[in-house]
PQR file of N, CA, C, O and H, with PARSE charges and radii, in Angstrom:
ATOM      1  N   MET A   1       7.622  -6.387  -1.373 -0.4000 1.5000
ATOM      2  CA  MET A   1       7.320  -5.498  -0.414 -0.0000 2.0000
ATOM      3  C   MET A   1       6.110  -4.526  -1.851  0.5500 1.7000
ATOM      4  O   MET A   1       4.902  -4.290  -1.835 -0.5500 1.4000
ATOM      5  N   ILE A   2       7.156  -4.226  -2.858 -0.4000 1.5000
ATOM      6  CA  ILE A   2       6.570  -3.751  -4.049 -0.0000 2.0000
ATOM      7  C   ILE A   2       5.115  -4.277  -4.808  0.5500 1.7000
ATOM      8  O   ILE A   2       4.359  -3.552  -5.455 -0.5500 1.4000
ATOM      9  H   ILE A   2       8.137  -4.417  -2.871  0.4000 1.0000
ATOM     10  N   VAL A   3       4.958  -5.617  -4.565 -0.4000 1.5000
ATOM     11  CA  VAL A   3       4.039  -6.892  -4.868 -0.0000 2.0000
ATOM     12  C   VAL A   3       2.761  -6.564  -3.720  0.5500 1.7000
ATOM     13  O   VAL A   3       1.605  -6.931  -3.928 -0.5500 1.4000
ATOM     14  H   VAL A   3       5.572  -6.206  -4.039  0.4000 1.0000
ATOM     15  N   LEU A   4       3.087  -5.989  -2.776 -0.4000 1.5000
ATOM     16  CA  LEU A   4       1.891  -6.503  -2.045 -0.0000 2.0000
ATOM     17  C   LEU A   4       1.977  -4.637  -1.665  0.5500 1.7000
ATOM     18  O   LEU A   4       1.225  -4.418  -0.715 -0.5500 1.4000
ATOM     19  H   LEU A   4       4.026  -5.690  -2.607  0.4000 1.0000
ATOM     20  N   ALA A   5       2.381  -3.884  -1.948 -0.4000 1.5000
ATOM     21  CA  ALA A   5       2.143  -2.453  -2.082 -0.0000 2.0000
ATOM     22  C   ALA A   5       1.517  -2.352  -3.523  0.5500 1.7000
ATOM     23  O   ALA A   5       0.830  -1.331  -3.530 -0.5500 1.4000
ATOM     24  H   ALA A   5       2.992  -4.062  -2.719  0.4000 1.0000
ATOM     25  N   ALA A   6       1.458  -3.057  -4.895 -0.4000 1.5000
ATOM     26  CA  ALA A   6       0.416  -2.981  -6.139 -0.0000 2.0000
ATOM     27  C   ALA A   6      -0.650  -3.998  -5.375  0.5500 1.7000
ATOM     28  O   ALA A   6      -1.755  -3.508  -5.143 -0.5500 1.4000
ATOM     29  H   ALA A   6       2.016  -3.886  -4.889  0.4000 1.0000
ATOM     30  N   PHE A   7      -0.468  -5.083  -5.049 -0.4000 1.5000
ATOM     31  CA  PHE A   7      -1.975  -5.963  -4.637 -0.0000 2.0000
ATOM     32  C   PHE A   7      -2.807  -5.089  -3.746  0.5500 1.7000
ATOM     33  O   PHE A   7      -4.032  -5.101  -3.865 -0.5500 1.4000
ATOM     34  H   PHE A   7       0.430  -5.481  -5.238  0.4000 1.0000
ATOM     35  N   LEU A   8      -2.005  -4.075  -2.559 -0.4000 1.5000
ATOM     36  CA  LEU A   8      -2.898  -3.378  -1.816 -0.0000 2.0000
ATOM     37  C   LEU A   8      -3.247  -1.749  -2.584  0.5500 1.7000
ATOM     38  O   LEU A   8      -3.629  -0.923  -1.755 -0.5500 1.4000
ATOM     39  H   LEU A   8      -1.010  -4.065  -2.462  0.4000 1.0000
ATOM     40  N   LEU A   9      -3.170  -1.315  -3.798 -0.4000 1.5000
ATOM     41  CA  LEU A   9      -3.432  -0.346  -4.082 -0.0000 2.0000
ATOM     42  C   LEU A   9      -4.096  -0.445  -5.742  0.5500 1.7000
ATOM     43  O   LEU A   9      -4.588   0.516  -6.334 -0.5500 1.4000
ATOM     44  H   LEU A   9      -2.860  -1.986  -4.472  0.4000 1.0000
ATOM     45  N   ILE A  10      -3.964  -1.874  -6.307 -0.4000 1.5000
ATOM     46  CA  ILE A  10      -4.310  -1.857  -7.749 -0.0000 2.0000
ATOM     47  C   ILE A  10      -5.733  -2.662  -7.597  0.5500 1.7000
ATOM     48  O   ILE A  10      -6.905  -2.338  -7.789 -0.5500 1.4000
ATOM     49  H   ILE A  10      -3.564  -2.654  -5.826  0.4000 1.0000
ATOM     50  N   VAL A  11      -4.905  -4.188  -7.046 -0.4000 1.5000
ATOM     51  CA  VAL A  11      -5.895  -5.455  -7.085 -0.0000 2.0000
ATOM     52  C   VAL A  11      -7.105  -5.409  -6.192  0.5500 1.7000
ATOM     53  O   VAL A  11      -8.162  -5.603  -6.791 -0.5500 1.4000
ATOM     54  H   VAL A  11      -3.953  -4.452  -6.890  0.4000 1.0000
ATOM     55  N   ILE A  12      -7.172  -5.247  -5.199 -0.4000 1.5000
ATOM     56  CA  ILE A  12      -8.272  -4.975  -3.916 -0.0000 2.0000
ATOM     57  C   ILE A  12      -9.332  -3.788  -4.058  0.5500 1.7000
ATOM     58  O   ILE A  12     -10.459  -3.823  -3.565 -0.5500 1.4000
ATOM     59  H   ILE A  12      -6.313  -5.090  -4.712  0.4000 1.0000
ATOM     60  N   PRO A  13      -8.618  -2.362  -5.069 -0.5600 1.5000
ATOM     61  CA  PRO A  13     -10.032  -1.885  -5.319  0.2800 2.0000
ATOM     62  C   PRO A  13     -10.688  -2.391  -6.889  0.5500 1.7000
ATOM     63  O   PRO A  13     -11.848  -2.318  -7.294 -0.5500 1.4000
ATOM     64  N   ARG A  14      -9.851  -2.751  -7.349 -0.4000 1.5000
ATOM     65  CA  ARG A  14     -10.606  -3.261  -8.400 -0.0000 2.0000
ATOM     66  C   ARG A  14     -11.333  -4.734  -8.469  0.5500 1.7000
ATOM     67  O   ARG A  14     -11.856  -5.307  -9.425 -0.5500 1.4000
ATOM     68  H   ARG A  14      -8.909  -2.811  -7.020  0.4000 1.0000
ATOM     69  N   MET A  15     -11.166  -5.147  -7.056 -0.4000 1.5000
ATOM     70  CA  MET A  15     -11.917  -6.281  -6.485 -0.0000 2.0000
ATOM     71  C   MET A  15     -13.397  -5.813  -5.603  0.5500 1.7000
ATOM     72  O   MET A  15     -14.313  -6.441  -5.074 -0.5500 1.4000
ATOM     73  H   MET A  15     -10.742  -4.682  -6.279  0.4000 1.0000
ATOM     74  N   PHE A  16     -13.037  -4.296  -5.786 -0.4000 1.5000
ATOM     75  CA  PHE A  16     -14.763  -3.918  -5.427 -0.0000 2.0000
ATOM     76  C   PHE A  16     -15.206  -3.166  -6.518  0.5500 1.7000
ATOM     77  O   PHE A  16     -16.300  -2.607  -6.438 -0.5500 1.4000
ATOM     78  H   PHE A  16     -12.292  -3.786  -6.216  0.4000 1.0000
ATOM     79  N   GLY A  17     -14.659  -3.087  -7.324 -0.4000 1.5000
ATOM     80  CA  GLY A  17     -15.168  -2.669  -8.832 -0.0000 2.0000
ATOM     81  C   GLY A  17     -14.707  -0.829  -8.888  0.5500 1.7000
ATOM     82  O   GLY A  17     -15.531   0.031  -9.198 -0.5500 1.4000
ATOM     83  H   GLY A  17     -13.771  -3.542  -7.389  0.4000 1.0000
ATOM     84  N   GLY A  18     -13.611  -0.597  -8.611 -0.4000 1.5000
ATOM     85  CA  GLY A  18     -13.317   0.761  -8.302 -0.0000 2.0000
ATOM     86  C   GLY A  18     -12.042   1.022  -8.731  0.5500 1.7000
ATOM     87  O   GLY A  18     -11.597   0.170  -9.501 -0.5500 1.4000
ATOM     88  H   GLY A  18     -12.941  -1.296  -8.359  0.4000 1.0000
ATOM     89  N   SER A  19     -11.249   2.027  -8.442 -0.4000 1.5000
ATOM     90  CA  SER A  19      -9.889   2.364  -7.983 -0.0000 2.0000
ATOM     91  C   SER A  19      -9.965   2.994  -6.902  0.5500 1.7000
ATOM     92  O   SER A  19     -11.045   3.331  -6.417 -0.5500 1.4000
ATOM     93  H   SER A  19     -11.611   2.719  -7.817  0.4000 1.0000
ATOM     94  N   ILE A  20      -8.774   3.254  -6.345 -0.4000 1.5000
ATOM     95  CA  ILE A  20      -8.073   3.928  -5.279 -0.0000 2.0000
ATOM     96  C   ILE A  20      -8.851   5.100  -5.475  0.5500 1.7000
ATOM     97  O   ILE A  20      -9.675   5.188  -4.564 -0.5500 1.4000
ATOM     98  H   ILE A  20      -7.897   2.980  -6.739  0.4000 1.0000
ATOM     99  N   GLY A  21      -8.896   5.626  -5.930 -0.4000 1.5000
ATOM    100  CA  GLY A  21      -9.727   7.092  -5.578 -0.0000 2.0000
ATOM    101  C   GLY A  21     -11.157   6.924  -5.586  0.5500 1.7000
ATOM    102  O   GLY A  21     -11.624   7.881  -4.967 -0.5500 1.4000
ATOM    103  H   GLY A  21      -8.227   5.555  -6.670  0.4000 1.0000
ATOM    104  N   THR A  22     -12.321   5.961  -6.101 -0.4000 1.5000
ATOM    105  CA  THR A  22     -13.110   5.946  -5.561 -0.0000 2.0000
ATOM    106  C   THR A  22     -12.949   5.144  -3.738  0.5500 1.7000
ATOM    107  O   THR A  22     -13.466   5.320  -2.635 -0.5500 1.4000
ATOM    108  H   THR A  22     -11.942   5.184  -6.603  0.4000 1.0000
ATOM    109  N   LEU A  23     -12.514   4.764  -3.998 -0.4000 1.5000
ATOM    110  CA  LEU A  23     -12.083   4.206  -2.234 -0.0000 2.0000
ATOM    111  C   LEU A  23     -12.498   4.791  -1.386  0.5500 1.7000
ATOM    112  O   LEU A  23     -13.324   4.472  -0.531 -0.5500 1.4000
ATOM    113  H   LEU A  23     -12.094   4.620  -4.894  0.4000 1.0000
ATOM    114  N   LEU A  24     -11.478   6.506  -1.699 -0.4000 1.5000
ATOM    115  CA  LEU A  24     -11.053   7.467  -1.052 -0.0000 2.0000
ATOM    116  C   LEU A  24     -12.568   8.076  -0.828  0.5500 1.7000
ATOM    117  O   LEU A  24     -13.075   8.353   0.259 -0.5500 1.4000
ATOM    118  H   LEU A  24     -10.806   6.765  -2.393  0.4000 1.0000
ATOM    119  N   LEU A  25     -13.051   8.189  -1.894 -0.4000 1.5000
ATOM    120  CA  LEU A  25     -14.541   8.774  -1.383 -0.0000 2.0000
ATOM    121  C   LEU A  25     -15.519   7.837  -0.854  0.5500 1.7000
ATOM    122  O   LEU A  25     -16.233   8.209   0.077 -0.5500 1.4000
ATOM    123  H   LEU A  25     -12.639   7.964  -2.777  0.4000 1.0000
ATOM    124  N   PHE A  26     -15.627   6.787  -1.286 -0.4000 1.5000
ATOM    125  CA  PHE A  26     -17.034   6.330  -0.528 -0.0000 2.0000
ATOM    126  C   PHE A  26     -16.392   5.431   0.789  0.5500 1.7000
ATOM    127  O   PHE A  26     -16.936   5.404   1.892 -0.5500 1.4000
ATOM    128  H   PHE A  26     -15.047   6.485  -2.043  0.4000 1.0000
ATOM    129  N   GLN A  27     -15.305   4.806   0.497 -0.4000 1.5000
ATOM    130  CA  GLN A  27     -14.667   4.282   2.114 -0.0000 2.0000
ATOM    131  C   GLN A  27     -13.497   4.745   2.368  0.5500 1.7000
ATOM    132  O   GLN A  27     -12.424   4.276   1.990 -0.5500 1.4000
ATOM    133  H   GLN A  27     -14.863   4.828  -0.400  0.4000 1.0000
ATOM    134  N   PRO A  28     -13.664   5.576   2.948 -0.5600 1.5000
ATOM    135  CA  PRO A  28     -11.805   5.914   3.117  0.2800 2.0000
ATOM    136  C   PRO A  28     -11.488   6.089   4.440  0.5500 1.7000
ATOM    137  O   PRO A  28     -10.784   7.004   4.866 -0.5500 1.4000
ATOM    138  N   ASP A  29     -12.064   5.114   5.181 -0.4000 1.5000
ATOM    139  CA  ASP A  29     -10.959   4.748   6.368 -0.0000 2.0000
ATOM    140  C   ASP A  29     -10.173   3.660   5.508  0.5500 1.7000
ATOM    141  O   ASP A  29      -9.023   3.717   5.073 -0.5500 1.4000
ATOM    142  H   ASP A  29     -12.636   4.370   4.834  0.4000 1.0000
ATOM    143  N   PHE A  30     -11.183   2.594   5.383 -0.4000 1.5000
ATOM    144  CA  PHE A  30     -11.034   1.650   4.709 -0.0000 2.0000
ATOM    145  C   PHE A  30      -9.320   1.898   3.273  0.5500 1.7000
ATOM    146  O   PHE A  30      -8.350   1.143   3.213 -0.5500 1.4000
ATOM    147  H   PHE A  30     -12.117   2.548   5.736  0.4000 1.0000
ATOM    148  N   ALA A  31      -9.513   2.891   2.576 -0.4000 1.5000
ATOM    149  CA  ALA A  31      -8.832   3.547   1.821 -0.0000 2.0000
ATOM    150  C   ALA A  31      -7.546   3.647   2.115  0.5500 1.7000
ATOM    151  O   ALA A  31      -6.546   3.160   1.588 -0.5500 1.4000
ATOM    152  H   ALA A  31     -10.301   3.505   2.625  0.4000 1.0000
ATOM    153  N   TRP A  32      -7.723   4.430   3.140 -0.4000 1.5000
ATOM    154  CA  TRP A  32      -6.757   5.383   3.445 -0.0000 2.0000
ATOM    155  C   TRP A  32      -6.191   4.333   4.237  0.5500 1.7000
ATOM    156  O   TRP A  32      -4.966   4.447   4.242 -0.5500 1.4000
ATOM    157  H   TRP A  32      -8.535   4.826   3.568  0.4000 1.0000
ATOM    158  N   ALA A  33      -6.683   3.134   5.061 -0.4000 1.5000
ATOM    159  CA  ALA A  33      -5.621   2.216   5.727 -0.0000 2.0000
ATOM    160  C   ALA A  33      -4.874   1.133   4.731  0.5500 1.7000
ATOM    161  O   ALA A  33      -3.963   0.365   5.039 -0.5500 1.4000
ATOM    162  H   ALA A  33      -7.679   3.041   5.057  0.4000 1.0000
ATOM    163  N   MET A  34      -5.502   1.283   3.480 -0.4000 1.5000
ATOM    164  CA  MET A  34      -4.886   0.309   2.561 -0.0000 2.0000
ATOM    165  C   MET A  34      -3.510   1.344   1.290  0.5500 1.7000
ATOM    166  O   MET A  34      -2.986   0.944   0.250 -0.5500 1.4000
ATOM    167  H   MET A  34      -6.243   1.907   3.230  0.4000 1.0000
ATOM    168  N   VAL A  35      -3.407   2.285   1.797 -0.4000 1.5000
ATOM    169  CA  VAL A  35      -2.584   3.345   1.349 -0.0000 2.0000
ATOM    170  C   VAL A  35      -1.422   3.382   2.070  0.5500 1.7000
ATOM    171  O   VAL A  35      -0.268   3.147   1.711 -0.5500 1.4000
ATOM    172  H   VAL A  35      -3.833   2.610   2.641  0.4000 1.0000
ATOM    173  N   ALA A  36      -1.940   3.758   3.308 -0.4000 1.5000
ATOM    174  CA  ALA A  36      -0.700   3.669   4.876 -0.0000 2.0000
ATOM    175  C   ALA A  36       0.002   2.538   5.097  0.5500 1.7000
ATOM    176  O   ALA A  36       1.177   2.572   5.463 -0.5500 1.4000
ATOM    177  H   ALA A  36      -2.878   3.949   3.600  0.4000 1.0000
ATOM    178  N   ALA A  37      -0.752   1.280   4.863 -0.4000 1.5000
ATOM    179  CA  ALA A  37      -0.119  -0.046   4.621 -0.0000 2.0000
ATOM    180  C   ALA A  37       1.146   0.089   3.735  0.5500 1.7000
ATOM    181  O   ALA A  37       2.363   0.165   3.901 -0.5500 1.4000
ATOM    182  H   ALA A  37      -1.707   1.253   4.566  0.4000 1.0000
ATOM    183  N   ALA A  38       0.071   0.079   2.498 -0.4000 1.5000
ATOM    184  CA  ALA A  38       1.034   0.000   1.117 -0.0000 2.0000
ATOM    185  C   ALA A  38       2.511   1.215   1.011  0.5500 1.7000
ATOM    186  O   ALA A  38       3.423   0.857   0.266 -0.5500 1.4000
ATOM    187  H   ALA A  38      -0.918   0.017   2.363  0.4000 1.0000
ATOM    188  N   ALA A  39       2.694   2.760   1.854 -0.4000 1.5000
ATOM    189  CA  ALA A  39       3.714   3.431   1.684 -0.0000 2.0000
ATOM    190  C   ALA A  39       4.959   2.876   3.136  0.5500 1.7000
ATOM    191  O   ALA A  39       6.185   2.992   3.138 -0.5500 1.4000
ATOM    192  H   ALA A  39       1.953   3.051   2.459  0.4000 1.0000
ATOM    193  N   LEU A  40       4.054   2.286   4.221 -0.4000 1.5000
ATOM    194  CA  LEU A  40       4.815   1.753   5.418 -0.0000 2.0000
ATOM    195  C   LEU A  40       5.436   0.397   5.405  0.5500 1.7000
ATOM    196  O   LEU A  40       6.299  -0.076   6.144 -0.5500 1.4000
ATOM    197  H   LEU A  40       3.059   2.192   4.220  0.4000 1.0000
ATOM    198  N   GLY A  41       4.630  -0.251   4.131 -0.4000 1.5000
ATOM    199  CA  GLY A  41       5.935  -1.382   3.917 -0.0000 2.0000
ATOM    200  C   GLY A  41       7.074  -1.216   2.769  0.5500 1.7000
ATOM    201  O   GLY A  41       8.044  -1.966   2.664 -0.5500 1.4000
ATOM    202  H   GLY A  41       3.928   0.133   3.531  0.4000 1.0000
ATOM    203  N   LEU A  42       6.820  -0.207   2.003 -0.4000 1.5000
ATOM    204  CA  LEU A  42       7.817   0.365   0.801 -0.0000 2.0000
ATOM    205  C   LEU A  42       8.838   0.774   1.931  0.5500 1.7000
ATOM    206  O   LEU A  42       9.942   0.229   1.899 -0.5500 1.4000
ATOM    207  H   LEU A  42       6.032   0.402   2.089  0.4000 1.0000
ATOM    208  N   LEU A  43       8.492   1.937   3.197 -0.4000 1.5000
ATOM    209  CA  LEU A  43       8.966   2.314   4.104 -0.0000 2.0000
ATOM    210  C   LEU A  43      10.488   1.457   4.763  0.5500 1.7000
ATOM    211  O   LEU A  43      11.679   1.753   4.861 -0.5500 1.4000
ATOM    212  H   LEU A  43       7.595   2.380   3.223  0.4000 1.0000
ATOM    213  N   TRP A  44       9.623   0.269   5.115 -0.4000 1.5000
ATOM    214  CA  TRP A  44       9.927  -1.027   5.926 -0.0000 2.0000
ATOM    215  C   TRP A  44      11.478  -1.374   5.240  0.5500 1.7000
ATOM    216  O   TRP A  44      12.657  -1.287   5.586 -0.5500 1.4000
ATOM    217  H   TRP A  44       8.656   0.029   5.036  0.4000 1.0000
ATOM    218  N   ALA A  45      10.575  -1.886   3.871 -0.4000 1.5000
ATOM    219  CA  ALA A  45      11.900  -2.876   3.092 -0.0000 2.0000
ATOM    220  C   ALA A  45      13.458  -1.658   2.779  0.5500 1.7000
ATOM    221  O   ALA A  45      14.639  -2.001   2.719 -0.5500 1.4000
ATOM    222  H   ALA A  45       9.618  -1.956   3.590  0.4000 1.0000
ATOM    223  N   VAL A  46      12.898  -0.281   2.636 -0.4000 1.5000
ATOM    224  CA  VAL A  46      14.043   0.654   2.033 -0.0000 2.0000
ATOM    225  C   VAL A  46      14.699   0.707   3.847  0.5500 1.7000
ATOM    226  O   VAL A  46      15.912   0.872   3.970 -0.5500 1.4000
ATOM    227  H   VAL A  46      11.938  -0.003   2.685  0.4000 1.0000
ATOM    228  N   PHE A  47      14.065   0.600   4.792 -0.4000 1.5000
ATOM    229  CA  PHE A  47      14.986   0.627   6.140 -0.0000 2.0000
ATOM    230  C   PHE A  47      15.389  -0.508   6.214  0.5500 1.7000
ATOM    231  O   PHE A  47      16.525  -0.241   6.607 -0.5500 1.4000
ATOM    232  H   PHE A  47      13.079   0.466   4.692  0.4000 1.0000
ATOM    233  N   ARG A  48      15.366  -1.680   6.145 -0.4000 1.5000
ATOM    234  CA  ARG A  48      15.802  -2.958   6.051 -0.0000 2.0000
ATOM    235  C   ARG A  48      16.951  -2.746   5.226  0.5500 1.7000
ATOM    236  O   ARG A  48      18.111  -2.953   5.582 -0.5500 1.4000
ATOM    237  H   ARG A  48      14.443  -1.897   5.826  0.4000 1.0000
ATOM    238  N   LEU A  49      16.748  -2.513   4.612 -0.4000 1.5000
ATOM    239  CA  LEU A  49      17.725  -2.838   2.847 -0.0000 2.0000
ATOM    240  C   LEU A  49      18.861  -1.837   3.530  0.5500 1.7000
ATOM    241  O   LEU A  49      20.002  -2.288   3.431 -0.5500 1.4000
ATOM    242  H   LEU A  49      15.806  -2.344   4.322  0.4000 1.0000
ATOM    243  N   SER A  50      18.760  -0.692   4.134 -0.4000 1.5000
ATOM    244  CA  SER A  50      19.874   0.219   4.390 -0.0000 2.0000
ATOM    245  C   SER A  50      20.810  -0.177   5.338  0.5500 1.7000
ATOM    246  O   SER A  50      22.030  -0.023   5.286 -0.5500 1.4000
ATOM    247  H   SER A  50      17.833  -0.326   4.214  0.4000 1.0000
ATOM    248  N   VAL A  51      19.761  -1.000   6.709 -0.4000 1.5000
ATOM    249  CA  VAL A  51      20.588  -1.751   8.078 -0.0000 2.0000
ATOM    250  C   VAL A  51      21.030  -2.874   7.031  0.5500 1.7000
ATOM    251  O   VAL A  51      22.163  -3.229   7.355 -0.5500 1.4000
ATOM    252  H   VAL A  51      18.770  -1.126   6.751  0.4000 1.0000
ATOM    253  N   ALA A  52      20.720  -3.370   6.234 -0.4000 1.5000
ATOM    254  CA  ALA A  52      21.128  -5.063   5.847 -0.0000 2.0000
ATOM    255  C   ALA A  52      23.145  -4.416   4.734  0.5500 1.7000
ATOM    256  O   ALA A  52      24.190  -5.057   4.625 -0.5500 1.4000
ATOM    257  H   ALA A  52      19.799  -3.081   5.971  0.4000 1.0000
ATOM    258  N   HIS A  53      22.760  -2.913   4.167 -0.4000 1.5000
ATOM    259  CA  HIS A  53      23.765  -2.814   3.882 -0.0000 2.0000
ATOM    260  C   HIS A  53      24.497  -2.006   4.264  0.5500 1.7000
ATOM    261  O   HIS A  53      25.506  -1.637   3.663 -0.5500 1.4000
ATOM    262  H   HIS A  53      21.911  -2.392   4.256  0.4000 1.0000
ATOM    263  N   GLY A  54      24.094  -1.586   5.363 -0.4000 1.5000
ATOM    264  CA  GLY A  54      25.111  -0.235   6.101 -0.0000 2.0000
ATOM    265  C   GLY A  54      25.797  -1.030   6.990  0.5500 1.7000
ATOM    266  O   GLY A  54      27.020  -0.946   6.875 -0.5500 1.4000
ATOM    267  H   GLY A  54      23.274  -1.886   5.852  0.4000 1.0000
ATOM    268  N   GLY A  55      25.480  -1.610   7.652 -0.4000 1.5000
ATOM    269  CA  GLY A  55      26.548  -2.239   9.110 -0.0000 2.0000
ATOM    270  C   GLY A  55      26.281  -3.655   9.288  0.5500 1.7000
ATOM    271  O   GLY A  55      26.858  -4.285  10.175 -0.5500 1.4000
ATOM    272  H   GLY A  55      24.487  -1.678   7.745  0.4000 1.0000
TER
END
């Protein structure tokens, strides 16, 4: 999930020729969707780990 988050926040914006800040400025819906997907992916990984190790 960390690799997916890095891909969403670093690699894809570079494919468009900018950074996540640039995408947030010029394509806010697309950029916020990527930020949300990265954050939810990391939260989901933490949740799964806590469930797996908690019981």
